[in-house]
C-alpha positions, -999 to 999 in steps of 0.1 A, spaced: 379 926 -485 393 927 -450 364 913 -430 362 878 -449 399 874 -449 398 881 -409 371 858 -405 389 832 -423 422 837 -402 402 839 -368 387 804 -384 416 785 -388 433 801 -354 403 785 -339 408 749 -356 443 745 -355 446 736 -316 416 713 -321 435 698 -348 466 691 -326 445 681 -298 428 652 -318 463 642 -337 477 640 -300 452 619 -284 451 596 -317 489 592 -317 503 602 -285 541 591 -289 549 595 -325 581 583 -336 603 585 -367 597 555 -392 632 552 -401 651 526 -381 682 538 -368 704 533 -339 724 567 -338 726 600 -355 747 589 -385 721 560 -394 694 583 -393 710 608 -415 719 584 -439 683 566 -440 669 601 -444 692 609 -474 679 575 -489 646 583 -482 641 610 -511 613 599 -533 616 565 -517 591 550 -490 605 546 -455 596 508 -456 621 502 -486 648 523 -469 643 501 -437 647 470 -459 679 485 -475 698 502 -443 707 469 -426 729 458 -453 743 493 -456 753 496 -419 764 461 -416 789 468 -443 796 504 -434 788 513 -396 801 547 -395 813 577 -414 849 564 -415 841 532 -431 814 550 -455 840 576 -464 865 550 -476 837 527 -496 840 525 -532 811 542 -547 801 512 -570 796 492 -536 774 518 -519 756 521 -555 748 481 -551 736 484 -517 712 514 -523 702 505 -555 664 495 -549 660 534 -532 659 548 -566 681 575 -579 707 553 -566 738 570 -581 731 602 -569 721 590 -534 752 569 -533 776 602 -542 758 619 -514 764 591 -488 800 590 -500 803 630 -497 783 630 -466 806 604 -447 838 621 -462 830 655 -446 819 642 -414 848 620 -412 872 650 -423 856 680 -406 835 668 -378 856 640 -364 833 613 -373 804 631 -353 772 643 -371 769 680 -364 739 692 -344 737 729 -359 717 736 -389 741 754 -407 768 726 -403 743 700 -415 735 720 -444 772 717 -458 767 680 -460 761 665 -493 726 656 -496 714 674 -469 687 701 -472 665 717 -445 639 687 -444 667 660 -436 685 686 -411 653 691 -394 643 653 -392 677 646 -377 681 678 -351 646 667 -341 648 630 -335 683 627 -321 686 658 -303 652 673 -298 663 705 -313 637 725 -333 647 753 -356 618 743 -382 591 719 -393 597 687 -414 581 691 -448 578 663 -468 549 651 -494 523 640 -465 530 674 -445 527 696 -474 495 677 -487 477 674 -457 484 709 -445 470 721 -475 441 701 -470 435 713 -436 435 751 -450 470 759 -430 487 769 -461 481 776 -497 517 771 -507 531 742 -525 569 749 -522 582 730 -489 599 759 -478 571 786 -480 548 755 -465 575 754 -438 572 790 -431 536 789 -427 536 761 -407 563 779 -383 540 810 -379 509 790 -367 521 761 -346 534 766 -310 572 756 -309 568 726 -286 549 710 -317 570 715 -345 589 682 -343 562 659 -330 535 677 -357 555 665 -386 557 628 -372 522 627 -367 509 640 -397 533 618 -416 516 584 -400 481 601 -406 490 604 -441 502 569 -445 472 557 -425 443 580 -433 448 608 -457 462 595 -483 472 613 -517 452 596 -542 423 577 -516 418 598 -487 396 578 -461 373 611 -451 346 592 -439 356 583 -403 383 605 -406 392 619 -372 396 654 -385 366 651 -405 349 677 -386 377 701 -388 387 696 -424 379 719 -451 391 692 -478 408 716 -499 420 698 -528 403 667 -522 
């Protein structure tokens, strides 16, 4: 049983650098799809992006940030006012509660500044590893992990980079394979690739830039 497993692992190790090179050539300067002007705005937008498209979040946040431009103002806001502003993002009551709790803790504990450390970010309501990784990577180029959203999870499985479905386990597998300097940009590229080409229901395999490197697992 050992030789086939070793062969598979070797094949994957040879494919991955080629996958990274093709993604980099196709998308040399990937950027976060959530519109933001500072860490506070990105954190709030990322909380709102749970089970919601980035496009929808980008339509909602201008009104939210116009009304509540920082943690101090958001911390004092009535929960009903926040709910009304974020209603169209779905699960708006829970998201409004998390935004309010996040702002209150940032204002009270961190003097209105979004903390940079992972352990501090994880104490904020509505913030799990994915959200913390997004903010740390985009705002401060700090990589402690890999952002795993639905696109990254799905495409990593299709490419044979993981067999896991749990985001934490997918992140672990990717961290074990990817060079550290790819942890931030890999996710941005895969997310954009997932929206444009490797979609959930209708992946555009014909003509895909990764067609010759993809085992199409689960497609």
